[in-house]
Structures are given as structure tokens and as C-alpha cells.
VOBA-1610 file (N, C-alpha, C; in pm, whole numbers, padded with zeros to 5 digits, always signed):
BEGIN
Met+16999+14286+11218Met+16868+14315+11275Met+16761+14318+11167Ser+16798+14380+11050Ser+16700+14394+10943Ser+16657+14257+10890Ser+16754+14164+10879Ser+16717+14031+10831Ser+16629+13960+10934Tyr+16655+13984+11063Tyr+16573+13924+11169Tyr+16429+13973+11159Ile+16416+14108+11142Ile+16282+14167+11129Ile+16211+14114+11006Lys+16289+14100+10898Lys+16232+14049+10774Lys+16179+13907+10793Thr+16257+13828+10867Thr+16214+13690+10895Thr+16086+13687+10977Ile+16080+13775+11080Ile+15961+13782+11164Ile+15839+13821+11081Lys+15858+13919+10992Lys+15747+13964+10908Lys+15698+13851+10819Thr+15795+13776+10764Thr+15757+13664+10677Thr+15674+13561+10753Cys+15717+13532+10876Cys+15643+13435+10959Cys+15503+13485+10992Leu+15494+13614+11026Leu+15364+13672+11059Leu+15269+13666+10941Ile+15323+13698+10823Ile+15240+13695+10702Ile+15191+13551+10676Ala+15283+13455+10693Ala+15247+13315+10671Ala+15139+13269+10769Cys+15158+13306+10896Cys+15060+13270+10999Cys+14926+13334+10971Leu+14929+13462+10931Leu+14805+13532+10900Leu+14734+13464+10784Gly+14816+13421+10684Gly+14757+13351+10570Gly+14687+13224+10613Leu+14750+13148+10705Leu+14688+13025+10754Leu+14558+13053+10826Val+14558+13160+10906Val+14436+13197+10978Val+14325+13232+10880Leu+14361+13310+10778Leu+14261+13350+10680Leu+14207+13230+10603Ile+14298+13139+10567Ile+14253+13018+10498Ile+14160+12937+10586Ser+14200+12923+10714Ser+14118+12847+10809Ser+13981+12912+10824Asn+13979+13044+10846Asn+13852+13112+10865Asn+13767+13108+10739Ser+13831+13122+10622Ser+13754+13121+10498Ser+13691+12985+10475Ser+13760+12876+10518Ser+13702+12744+10501Ser+13580+12726+10589Val+13586+12784+10709Val+13469+12778+10797Val+13353+12855+10736Val+13386+12977+10690Val+13282+13060+10628Val+13225+12990+10506Trp+13316+12929+10425Trp+13270+12861+10304Trp+13177+12745+10340Gly+13212+12675+10448Gly+13124+12567+10492Gly+12987+12620+10530Asn+12983+12730+10603Asn+12855+12789+10641Asn+12779+12840+10520Glu+12852+12901+10426Glu+12787+12953+10306Glu+12730+12840+10221Thr+12806+12732+10212Thr+12759+12617+10136Thr+12633+12558+10200Arg+12635+12545+10332Arg+12519+12493+10403Arg+12398+12583+10382Lys+12421+12714+10387Lys+12311+12809+10366Lys+12254+12797+10225Ala+12343+12784+10127Ala+12298+12771+09988Ala+12219+12642+09968Asn+12268+12532+10026Asn+12198+12404+10014Asn+12063+12408+10084Thr+12057+12480+10195Thr+11930+12493+10267Thr+11828+12569+10183Glu+11872+12676+10121Glu+11782+12755+10037Glu+11732+12673+09917Lys+11822+12594+09858Lys+11781+12507+09748Lys+11679+12404+09794Leu+11700+12349+09911Leu+11609+12250+09967Leu+11472+12311+09992Met+11469+12430+10049Met+11342+12497+10073Met+11269+12525+09942Asp+11343+12573+09843Asp+11282+12600+09712Asp+11225+12473+09651Glu+11298+12362+09666Glu+11249+12235+09611Glu+11119+12192+09677Leu+11113+12205+09809Leu+10991+12167+09881Leu+10872+12254+09839Ile+10899+12381+09815Ile+10791+12474+09780Ile+10753+12463+09632Met+10854+12470+09545Met+10827+12478+09402Met+10797+12342+09338Glu+10873+12239+09377Glu+10857+12108+09313Glu+10759+12017+09384His+10744+12034+09515His+10658+11944+09591His+10531+12012+09642Gly+10520+12141+09620Gly+10394+12210+09647Gly+10362+12238+09792Phe+10463+12238+09880Phe+10436+12271+10019Phe+10422+12422+10036Asp+10339+12462+10129Asp+10313+12604+10153Asp+10441+12677+10192Glu+10465+12792+10129Glu+10588+12866+10151Glu+10603+12912+10295Leu+10497+12965+10353Leu+10506+13013+10491Leu+10532+12898+10587Tyr+10470+12784+10561Tyr+10490+12666+10645Tyr+10635+12621+10640Ile+10690+12610+10519Ile+10828+12565+10504Ile+10924+12662+10571Lys+10904+12790+10550Lys+10994+12889+10610Lys+10986+12887+10762Ser+10866+12866+10815Ser+10851+12861+10961Ser+10921+12739+11019Ile+10916+12627+10948Ile+10983+12505+10996Ile+11134+12523+10993Phe+11184+12580+10885Phe+11329+12592+10871Phe+11389+12697+10966Thr+11310+12789+11014Thr+11363+12883+11114Thr+11386+12814+11248Lys+11325+12696+11266Lys+11337+12624+11394Lys+11430+12505+11386Ile+11480+12473+11268Ile+11567+12357+11252Ile+11704+12383+11315Asn+11759+12279+11377Asn+11892+12288+11438Asn+11990+12199+11362Tyr+12107+12253+11336Tyr+12214+12176+11275Tyr+12295+12111+11388Leu+12310+11977+11382Leu+12371+11901+11492Leu+12498+11830+11443Pro+12611+11897+11448Pro+12735+11838+11394Pro+12778+11709+11462Asn+12737+11686+11585Asn+12776+11562+11654Asn+12719+11438+11585Leu+12612+11456+11507Leu+12552+11342+11438Leu+12644+11287+11330Ile+12730+11373+11276Ile+12821+11329+11171Ile+12916+11223+11227Asp+12963+11243+11348Asp+13050+11144+11412Asp+12974+11014+11438Ser+12849+11026+11482Ser+12769+10908+11514Ser+12746+10821+11392Ile+12709+10883+11280Ile+12679+10802+11161Ile+12805+10749+11095Ser+12918+10814+11123Ser+13045+10767+11067Ser+13100+10646+11141Lys+13051+10622+11264Lys+13104+10512+11345Lys+12990+10431+11409Pro+12904+10370+11326Pro+12795+10289+11383Pro+12848+10163+11449Ala+12769+10107+11540Ala+12813+09988+11615Ala+12844+09872+11522Glu+12769+09862+11411Glu+12790+09751+11318Glu+12930+09752+11258Lys+12993+09869+11254Lys+13124+09879+11193Lys+13238+09885+11294Thr+13207+09909+11420Thr+13312+09929+11519Thr+13320+09818+11623Lys+13221+09731+11630Lys+13220+09629+11734Lys+13235+09489+11675Thr+13297+09401+11754Thr+13304+09260+11717Thr+13169+09196+11745Trp+13151+09073+11697Trp+13025+09004+11722Trp+12996+08986+11872Pro+13090+08941+11954Pro+13059+08931+12098Pro+13017+09064+12160Gln+13081+09173+12120Gln+13046+09305+12173Gln+12907+09347+12126Tyr+12879+09323+12000Tyr+12750+09361+11942Tyr+12638+09278+12004Arg+12659+09147+12014Arg+12560+09056+12071Arg+12527+09094+12215Ala+12628+09136+12289Ala+12607+09169+12430Ala+12515+09290+12450Ile+12500+09371+12348Ile+12410+09487+12357Ile+12265+09443+12355Phe+12234+09340+12276Phe+12095+09307+12246Phe+12046+09177+12309Ile+12132+09078+12323Ile+12087+08950+12379Ile+12112+08956+12530Thr+12022+09021+12599Thr+12038+09044+12742Thr+11915+08994+12818Pro+11931+08962+12946Pro+11816+08921+13027Pro+11705+09026+13030Val+11744+09153+13029Val+11643+09261+13034Val+11558+09260+12909Arg+11620+09249+12792Arg+11542+09249+12666Arg+11461+09122+12652Ile+11517+09011+12694Ile+11442+08885+12687Ile+11319+08893+12777Ala+11336+08944+12899Ala+11222+08958+12991Ala+11117+09054+12935Ala+11163+09164+12876Ala+11070+09259+12816Ala+10994+09195+12701Gly+11063+09110+12627Gly+10998+09039+12517Gly+10893+08941+12564Val+10920+08874+12674Val+10821+08781+12730Val+10694+08856+12772Val+10713+08969+12838Val+10598+09050+12880Val+10519+09098+12758Phe+10592+09148+12658Phe+10527+09199+12537Phe+10451+09088+12464Ala+10515+08974+12446Ala+10453+08863+12374Ala+10327+08813+12445Thr+10332+08810+12576Thr+10216+08765+12653Thr+10100+08863+12639Lys+10131+08991+12644Lys+10028+09095+12636Lys+09967+09103+12496His+10048+09080+12392His+10002+09100+12254His+09997+08969+12176Gln+09965+08861+12243Gln+09967+08730+12179Gln+09874+08722+12059Ala+09753+08771+12072Ala+09656+08765+11963Ala+09703+08845+11842Leu+09758+08963+11867Leu+09807+09048+11759Leu+09925+08982+11688Leu+10018+08928+11763Leu+10134+08861+11703Leu+10090+08740+11620Asn+09994+08665+11670Asn+09941+08551+11595Asn+09878+08596+11463Arg+09802+08705+11469Arg+09738+08757+11347Arg+09841+08802+11245Ala+09941+08876+11291Ala+10044+08926+11199Ala+10119+08810+11134Ser+10153+08710+11212Ser+10227+08596+11160Ser+10142+08516+11062Lys+10016+08498+11094Lys+09926+08421+11008Lys+09905+08490+10874Glu+09892+08622+10876Glu+09862+08697+10754Glu+09984+08715+10664Thr+10104+08714+10721Thr+10224+08743+10642Thr+10320+08626+10629Gly+10309+08530+10717Gly+10403+08418+10717Gly+10530+08443+10794Val+10546+08563+10849Val+10667+08594+10926Val+10653+08537+11067Pro+10748+08458+11115Pro+10737+08397+11247Pro+10729+08501+11359Ile+10658+08467+11463Ile+10646+08557+11578Ile+10783+08589+11637Ala+10870+08490+11641Ala+11003+08511+11699Ala+11079+08621+11626Val+11063+08629+11496Val+11132+08732+11418Val+11073+08869+11447Leu+10939+08877+11458Leu+10875+09004+11492Leu+10922+09052+11629Leu+10929+08960+11724Leu+10977+08995+11858Leu+11124+09037+11854Gly+11203+08967+11775Gly+11345+09000+11766Gly+11368+09140+11712Ile+11295+09179+11608Ile+11312+09311+11550Ile+11269+09420+11648Leu+11153+09404+11708Leu+11105+09506+11802Leu+11196+09514+11925Gly+11254+09401+11964Gly+11344+09402+12079Gly+11477+09467+12048Val+11534+09435+11932Val+11663+09494+11894Val+11647+09642+11864Glu+11542+09678+11793Glu+11526+09817+11749Glu+11503+09914+11865Thr+11405+09884+11950Thr+11370+09982+12054Thr+11337+09920+12189Ser+11377+09793+12209Ser+11342+09724+12332Ser+11192+09737+12359Phe+11114+09706+12255Phe+10968+09706+12262Phe+10910+09842+12296Gly+10962+09943+12226Gly+10908+10077+12237Gly+10963+10161+12350Arg+11062+10110+12421Arg+11115+10186+12535Arg+11228+10281+12495Ile+11293+10256+12380Ile+11406+10339+12339Ile+11377+10390+12198Leu+11309+10502+12189Leu+11263+10551+12059Leu+11359+10651+11995Gly+11457+10697+12067Gly+11548+10799+12013Gly+11514+10936+12070Arg+11617+11021+12081Arg+11598+11149+12149Arg+11616+11270+12058Tyr+11642+11244+11930Tyr+11665+11356+11838Tyr+11537+11390+11761Lys+11514+11519+11738Lys+11408+11557+11646Lys+11447+11505+11507Val+11356+11432+11446Val+11388+11372+11315Val+11417+11480+11211Ile+11346+11592+11219Ile+11370+11700+11124Ile+11513+11753+11138Asp+11563+11763+11260Asp+11700+11809+11283Asp+11801+11708+11231Ser+11777+11580+11259Ser+11869+11475+11215Ser+11881+11472+11063Leu+11766+11468+10996Leu+11768+11457+10851Leu+11826+11582+10785Tyr+11795+11697+10842Tyr+11851+11821+10788Tyr+12004+11821+10803Thr+12053+11785+10920Thr+12197+11782+10946Thr+12269+11690+10849Leu+12214+11571+10829Leu+12280+11473+10743Leu+12265+11508+10595Thr+12163+11584+10563Thr+12145+11630+10424Thr+12249+11733+10388Val+12271+11831+10474Val+12361+11942+10440Val+12502+11924+10497Gly+12522+11824+10583Gly+12651+11811+10649Gly+12722+11678+10631Tyr+12663+11585+10556Tyr+12724+11453+10541Tyr+12725+11414+10393Pro+12821+11465+10317Pro+12825+11445+10171Pro+12815+11300+10123Pro+12874+11201+10193Pro+12867+11064+10140Pro+12725+11012+10118Arg+12629+11059+10200Arg+12491+11011+10185Arg+12391+11127+10183Ser+12438+11240+10138Ser+12353+11359+10135Ser+12227+11338+10051Ala+12242+11277+09933Ala+12127+11256+09844Ala+12022+11167+09910Phe+12069+11063+09979Phe+11976+10972+10047Phe+11897+11046+10155Phe+11966+11120+10240Phe+11898+11188+10350Phe+11812+11304+10301Arg+11848+11362+10189Arg+11764+11467+10129Arg+11627+11409+10092Gln+11629+11291+10031Gln+11502+11226+09996Gln+11422+11187+10120Glu+11492+11144+10224Glu+11422+11109+10348Glu+11360+11234+10412Leu+11428+11346+10403Leu+11374+11471+10457Leu+11249+11511+10381Ile+11253+11500+10251Ile+11135+11531+10170Ile+11021+11435+10205Asn+11054+11307+10219Asn+10952+11209+10258Asn+10892+11240+10393Leu+10973+11293+10484Leu+10923+11328+10616Leu+10813+11434+10606Phe+10833+11534+10522Phe+10731+11638+10505Phe+10601+11579+10450Tyr+10612+11487+10356Tyr+10492+11420+10305Tyr+10426+11336+10415Leu+10509+11264+10488Leu+10457+11173+10591Leu+10376+11247+10697Val+10429+11356+10750Val+10358+11425+10859Val+10229+11486+10807Arg+10227+11524+10679Arg+10103+11576+10623Arg+10000+11465+10605Glu+10045+11350+10558Glu+09954+11237+10534Glu+09898+11180+10663Gln+09980+11177+10768Gln+09937+11114+10893Gln+09897+11216+11000Asn+09890+11343+10962Asn+09847+11449+11053Asn+09933+11453+11180Ile+10065+11462+11159Ile+10161+11464+11268Ile+10230+11600+11270Asp+10256+11652+11387Asp+10332+11775+11401Asp+10480+11743+11381Ile+10540+11797+11277Ile+10677+11763+11241Ile+10776+11797+11353Gln+10743+11894+11436Gln+10832+11935+11545Gln+10833+11836+11660Thr+10736+11747+11666Thr+10727+11654+11779Thr+10785+11517+11749Val+10819+11492+11623Val+10865+11359+11585Val+11011+11341+11625Lys+11036+11243+11713Lys+11172+11214+11756Lys+11213+11074+11714Gly+11344+11055+11699Gly+11394+10925+11656Gly+11543+10914+11675Ser+11605+10829+11596Ser+11748+10804+11606Ser+11827+10916+11540Tyr+11959+10910+11556Tyr+12044+11011+11493Tyr+12037+11003+11341Ala+11993+10889+11287Ala+11984+10873+11142Ala+11843+10897+11089Gly+11752+10939+11177Gly+11617+10973+11132Gly+11517+10859+11135Ala+11552+10743+11195Ala+11457+10634+11209Ala+11363+10665+11324Met+11236+10623+11310Met+11138+10668+11409Met+11039+10559+11447Gly+10976+10579+11562Gly+10873+10487+11608Gly+10930+10359+11666Ala+10841+10275+11719Ala+10883+10149+11779Ala+10957+10057+11683Pro+10921+10056+11554Pro+10996+09972+11460Pro+11112+10043+11394Gln+11133+10172+11424Gln+11243+10250+11369Gln+11242+10250+11216Phe+11129+10289+11159Phe+11119+10307+11014Phe+11173+10444+10976Ile+11251+10451+10868Ile+11282+10581+10811Ile+11158+10631+10737Ala+11157+10758+10700Ala+11036+10819+10646Ala+10985+10747+10522Ser+11074+10712+10430Ser+11030+10646+10307Ser+10973+10507+10336Ser+11031+10435+10431Ser+10978+10304+10469Ser+10842+10318+10537Tyr+10828+10420+10620Tyr+10700+10449+10685Tyr+10592+10465+10579Arg+10620+10544+10476Arg+10521+10572+10372Arg+10497+10451+10281Thr+10598+10365+10266Thr+10589+10254+10171Thr+10538+10125+10234Phe+10585+10094+10354Phe+10559+09962+10412Phe+10463+09962+10531Ala+10447+10075+10598Ala+10361+10077+10717Ala+10215+10060+10677Val+10140+09990+10763Val+10000+09962+10734Val+09913+10000+10854Asp+09787+10022+10825Asp+09688+10059+10925Asp+09634+09931+10990Gly+09698+09889+11097Gly+09666+09760+11157Gly+09531+09750+11223Asp+09474+09863+11263Asp+09343+09859+11329Asp+09235+09934+11251Ser+09267+09970+11126Ser+09170+10032+11035Ser+09105+10159+11090Asp+09185+10243+11158Asp+09129+10368+11210Asp+09157+10487+11119Gly+09218+10460+11002Gly+09241+10565+10906Gly+09377+10632+10915Leu+09453+10605+11021Leu+09587+10660+11037Leu+09686+10547+11067Ile+09813+10573+11043Ile+09917+10474+11074Ile+10010+10534+11177Asp+10000+10486+11298Asp+10076+10540+11411Asp+10180+10437+11455Leu+10306+10463+11423Leu+10413+10371+11460Leu+10480+10408+11592Phe+10418+10501+11665Phe+10474+10544+11793Phe+10399+10483+11912Asp+10268+10476+11902Asp+10188+10432+12017Asp+10088+10322+11986Asn+10062+10295+11858Asn+09958+10198+11821Asn+10023+10064+11785Trp+10012+09967+11874Trp+10081+09840+11853Trp+10021+09758+11739Asp+09894+09774+11709Asp+09837+09707+11592Asp+09909+09753+11466Asp+09925+09884+11452Asp+09995+09939+11336Asp+10142+09898+11336Ile+10203+09900+11452Ile+10347+09871+11463Ile+10378+09727+11423Val+10311+09633+11485Val+10340+09491+11460Val+10305+09452+11317Met+10188+09495+11271Met+10148+09462+11134Met+10241+09526+11031Ser+10295+09642+11063Ser+10386+09710+10969Ser+10520+09637+10959Val+10573+09592+11072Val+10698+09516+11069Val+10679+09388+10988Ala+10569+09319+11012Ala+10541+09195+10939Ala+10524+09223+10790Asn+10455+09331+10758Asn+10434+09366+10617Asn+10565+09402+10549Tyr+10652+09472+10620Tyr+10783+09509+10566Tyr+10858+09384+10519Leu+10865+09283+10605Leu+10939+09163+10572Leu+10870+09084+10461Lys+10737+09081+10463Lys+10663+09011+10358Lys+10689+09074+10223Val+10678+09205+10214Val+10699+09275+10087Val+10842+09260+10038Asn+10936+09250+10131Asn+11077+09235+10094Asn+11116+09090+10064Gly+11016+09002+10054Gly+11042+08869+10000Gly+11042+08753+10096Trp+10979+08768+10213Trp+10980+08658+10310Trp+10916+08532+10251His+10981+08417+10270His+10929+08288+10225His+10869+08214+10345Asn+10741+08190+10336Asn+10670+08127+10447Asn+10720+07985+10473Gln+10742+07954+10601Gln+10777+07820+10648Gln+10911+07770+10591Glu+11003+07861+10567Glu+11138+07821+10529Glu+11235+07848+10644Asp+11340+07767+10649Asp+11444+07789+10750Asp+11505+07929+10734Ile+11547+07984+10846Ile+11615+08114+10845Ile+11766+08092+10846Leu+11810+08007+10937Leu+11952+07970+10942Leu+11967+07838+11014Val+12085+07779+10999Val+12120+07658+11074Val+12263+07675+11123Thr+12305+07587+11210Thr+12444+07587+11257Thr+12516+07466+11202Ala+12647+07479+11190Ala+12729+07367+11141Ala+12870+07380+11196Asn+12932+07268+11222Asn+13072+07267+11264Asn+13160+07260+11140Leu+13239+07363+11119Leu+13314+07374+10995Leu+13464+07383+11019Ala+13537+07334+10923Ala+13682+07350+10925Ala+13716+07496+10896Asp+13827+07541+10953Asp+13869+07680+10933Asp+13887+07714+10785Ser+13932+07617+10707Ser+13955+07642+10564Ser+13824+07673+10492Leu+13717+07605+10530Leu+13587+07631+10468Leu+13534+07768+10508Ile+13554+07803+10634Ile+13506+07933+10682Ile+13579+08045+10608Ser+13711+08033+10596Ser+13787+08140+10532Ser+13753+08153+10384Glu+13716+08041+10319Glu+13690+08046+10175Glu+13546+08078+10142Tyr+13452+08037+10225Tyr+13310+08049+10187Tyr+13229+08142+10276Ala+13292+08200+10378Ala+13218+08291+10466Ala+13219+08433+10411Ser+13120+08511+10454Ser+13110+08650+10410Ser+13039+08733+10515Lys+13079+08861+10526Lys+13008+08957+10610Lys+12898+09028+10532Gly+12893+09003+10403Gly+12798+09076+10317Gly+12655+09034+10339Trp+12564+09121+10293Trp+12422+09093+10310Trp+12359+09035+10184Lys+12443+08998+10086Lys+12395+08928+09968Lys+12469+08795+09959Pro+12399+08682+09972Pro+12467+08553+09966Pro+12530+08528+09830Lys+12649+08466+09832Lys+12724+08444+09709Lys+12709+08302+09655Phe+12653+08212+09736Phe+12648+08072+09698Phe+12506+08018+09708Thr+12490+07895+09662Thr+12364+07823+09681Thr+12387+07712+09783Ile+12278+07654+09830Ile+12289+07541+09924Ile+12368+07428+09859Ala+12342+07403+09732Ala+12412+07294+09661Ala+12562+07321+09654Glu+12601+07445+09629Glu+12743+07478+09618Glu+12815+07461+09752Leu+12750+07500+09860Leu+12812+07484+09992Leu+12827+07336+10027Lys+12725+07258+09997Lys+12732+07114+10028Lys+12840+07046+09944Lys+12852+07087+09818Lys+12954+07031+09731Lys+13094+07062+09783Ala+13108+07177+09848Ala+13238+07218+09903Ala+13271+07145+10032Gly+13175+07069+10085Gly+13201+06994+10207Gly+13138+07052+10331Val+13049+07149+10317Val+12978+07206+10431Val+12858+07118+10461Asn+12858+07056+10579Asn+12752+06961+10613Asn+12647+07026+10702Phe+12524+07032+10653Phe+12411+07085+10730Phe+12283+07028+10672Ser+12176+07045+10746Ser+12048+06989+10705Ser+11944+07098+10692Thr+11869+07096+10581Thr+11759+07188+10560Thr+11665+07129+10456Thr+11541+07170+10461Thr+11442+07122+10364Thr+11429+07218+10246Ile+11503+07327+10245Ile+11495+07425+10138Ile+11558+07370+10011Ser+11508+07413+09896Ser+11562+07372+09768Ser+11711+07400+09760Glu+11787+07307+09702Glu+11931+07322+09695Glu+11976+07435+09603Glu+11885+07488+09523Glu+11919+07601+09437Glu+11899+07735+09508Ser+11850+07732+09631Ser+11827+07855+09706Ser+11958+07911+09757Pro+11964+08043+09779Pro+12088+08105+09827Pro+12122+08063+09969Ala+12251+08060+09997Ala+12298+08027+10131Ala+12437+08087+10149Gln+12472+08116+10275Gln+12600+08180+10301Gln+12648+08146+10441Ile+12775+08108+10454Ile+12837+08100+10586Ile+12856+08243+10634Ile+12811+08271+10754Ile+12813+08408+10805Ile+12943+08433+10881Glu+13019+08529+10834Glu+13146+08562+10898Glu+13123+08661+11011Leu+13170+08625+11130Leu+13149+08708+11249Leu+13282+08735+11316Glu+13323+08859+11314Glu+13451+08897+11374Glu+13448+08876+11525Gly+13547+08804+11576Gly+13556+08782+11719Gly+13477+08661+11768Asn+13414+08587+11676Asn+13339+08469+11718Asn+13438+08358+11754Asp+13444+08322+11882Asp+13545+08228+11930Asp+13497+08083+11927Ala+13376+08060+11876Ala+13324+07923+11871Ala+13352+07861+11734Lys+13374+07731+11731Lys+13392+07661+11604Lys+13258+07648+11531Glu+13150+07659+11606Glu+13018+07647+11546Glu+12990+07769+11460Ala+12954+07747+11335Ala+12929+07856+11242Ala+12780+07861+11207Tyr+12737+07978+11165Tyr+12598+07997+11121Tyr+12593+08001+10969Ile+12489+07938+10915Ile+12465+07941+10770Ile+12329+08005+10748Gly+12327+08117+10680Gly+12203+08190+10657Gly+12141+08157+10522Phe+12008+08149+10520Phe+11935+08122+10397Phe+11859+08248+10353His+11773+08232+10255His+11701+08347+10196His+11637+08435+10303Asn+11563+08377+10395Asn+11492+08457+10495Asn+11585+08533+10588Phe+11702+08476+10613Phe+11800+08549+10695Phe+11838+08680+10626Phe+11857+08673+10496Phe+11898+08793+10423Phe+11782+08888+10398Val+11658+08838+10408Val+11543+08929+10409Val+11547+09016+10535Ile+11587+08957+10647Ile+11599+09037+10771Ile+11703+09147+10752Thr+11807+09122+10676Thr+11909+09226+10656Thr+11858+09343+10572Thr+11742+09329+10505Thr+11687+09446+10436Thr+11642+09551+10537Tyr+11620+09510+10659Tyr+11584+09603+10767Tyr+11706+09682+10812Asn+11820+09615+10814Asn+11949+09677+10850Asn+12056+09595+10781Arg+12131+09658+10690Arg+12223+09585+10603Arg+12347+09535+10678Asn+12325+09445+10771Asn+12437+09392+10847Asn+12401+09255+10902Val+12491+09157+10885Val+12460+09022+10929Val+12456+09010+11081Met+12533+09092+11153Met+12527+09088+11299Met+12390+09134+11348Tyr+12332+09231+11280Tyr+12197+09276+11315Tyr+12097+09163+11296Ala+12099+09100+11179Ala+12003+08994+11151Ala+12019+08877+11247Leu+12142+08843+11281Leu+12166+08733+11374Leu+12117+08769+11514Ser+12135+08893+11555Ser+12085+08938+11685Ser+11933+08929+11690Val+11867+08971+11581Val+11720+08960+11572Val+11678+08815+11589Tyr+11743+08727+11516Tyr+11707+08585+11522Tyr+11726+08528+11662Leu+11844+08552+11720Leu+11875+08493+11849Leu+11790+08552+11962Leu+11763+08682+11958Leu+11678+08741+12061Leu+11538+08683+12054Gly+11484+08670+11933Gly+11351+08612+11919Gly+11345+08469+11969Gln+11449+08390+11937Gln+11454+08252+11984Gln+11462+08245+12136Asn+11540+08332+12195Asn+11554+08335+12341Asn+11422+08372+12409Ile+11350+08467+12350Ile+11221+08507+12407Ile+11122+08391+12400Glu+11115+08325+12286Glu+11023+08212+12272Glu+11061+08098+12367Ser+11189+08074+12384Ser+11233+07970+12477Ser+11194+08005+12621Ala+11204+08133+12656Ala+11168+08176+12791Ala+11018+08162+12816Ile+10939+08184+12712Ile+10793+08170+12725Ile+10755+08023+12741Asn+10820+07938+12663Asn+10785+07796+12664Asn+10859+07720+12775
//
């Protein structure tokens, strides 16, 4: 009996130890988050000069949203095949919405394209993919999203910390109530889904009213998207991509999912990839690898295609932008 009791006691002690370890890890997580929050508040006040009472009042209202960690860990770009991804964005509904938008804002789109060299189809493709022309802006408070990812997502904590700081500057510069700004789970906001640093760096005052409103002002929105691509290196009147029928061996050897092309046009042609373009043969080019693409027809992206990926570092995103824009223009014409 005594050995039985001894065994039971040993098990109880072990179980209690596991409970204590489990609870202490939870407490440690909360304590770490609290410490990081205090450091963040001090940085905003001491290093960036924000009013102490203002910062403290904002942080008393911030919500930590653990579900966002799952969302950012499994984005569509990483979990879906090309046919699945394409089916989200190249739809009759988005094409129809694009036709309506393009018709209503024809003069603005013409102006943006003329001033920056970015084709109208690309502007339409980005606005359509990002928010279906302003209809899907995101449902999360941006302050909550950025705070959660700053203190709860170690792989990109430093990045989101800077975006959170940029958000405080942005709302002060543009006279926006920080509590009203909503966006994606990753903190992108407005019709073009700019993150805070991009808003401050690339957004422009399209109607010269002294403010930059990427939520309701289409002059600012369209001109900002065009300016973003121009500043990131858009080449006026150059091909974006072409299609080519390729042997499987060429696709497996020269294709890539990456957003930085590894070859030049001359290198691909020397390897036996047959396509036509007027771009210099020393310019970058890449066969685009698309998981689940059941067609023999392959896409070859050039410099401007990879400029689109600066908006979202994924070739499926850039291809969706291109194809949606082309479909909208075809529907108009």
C-alpha cells in the first residue's frame, strides 16, 4: 500500500509541476507583452515626442487580437495554388465593378497614367485585387492589428513596430482619428491598402486640398497607386509579360516563384525559350512558376511585372493584377 501511495504522490507532484510550468509560461507571455508595451509607449513618448497623456489614453483602448497571428502565418499566397488564388480575384463581379469604376473615373485614370507612365489596366488591376474598388477595406482597427503583431508575432515584430510608429505619425500629419482607422489584419489601409510607411512615403495629394485621403478621395487614391509604381521603378511603354509554349524541361530549369528575376531576356532566349518583346535583351526576365497551373502555356515576366510585386511580394498577386486589368479593359472595349 505504501509503495502505491508513494507512486500516486509522485504522479501528483509531476502533474502539479506540469500545471505550474504551463501556467508560468502563460504568465510569462503576458508579462513579456506588458514589458514590450511599456517599452513601446516610452519610445513613442521619449524618442518620438508624442504627448504622454495621448499615448497612454490610446494604449488603454488597444485590443490584443491573437487570431491575427494565425491569419498572418497562413496567407493565401502561401496556402493556395494558382487556380485557387486566381479564382478569388478574376471574377465576373470584380470585372464588372472595374468597368463601372473605369467609366466613372476615366479622366482621372488617364491623368494618372499620363503623368506616371503606369498603364490604366495596371491601376485598375491593383484597385480591384486589393479592395474591389474600395468595397472591401478591412474590418480591423489598424492600431489593434499593428499592436498585436508587434508584441505577439516575433518573426516580424521589428517590422510591425516601425509600422505602428509610422501610424502615429501618419494620423497626426493627416489629421485622422487613430481609433477610426480600419484595415486588413496586417495593418494595410484604404482603397489601395497602403501600410503606414507606404502611406507616408508614396501617397500623394491628388486634388491639392492639403490632405491625403486614401479612404474616400479617389484623386488621392489613384494618383498614389500610380506614384507608388513609378517611384518603385516603372518603365514607361515596356512590356509587362508575355506568354510562351515551353517544354517541361525549360520550365523546371528556368522557372521561379521568386519576386526577383534570375535571368535576362538574352539568357532565356539562348536556353531555347521562344518569345517576342521589344525590350532590351539585357533586361531581366523570368519564367513564372505557378503551382497547379495545368496549361502548357507559361508566363514570362519582365521588369515591370516585378515592379508590381513590390506592392505584394508574390508572383501570383502580380499576375492576378495584370489579368484582372486586362479583363476589365477587354470588357470595356
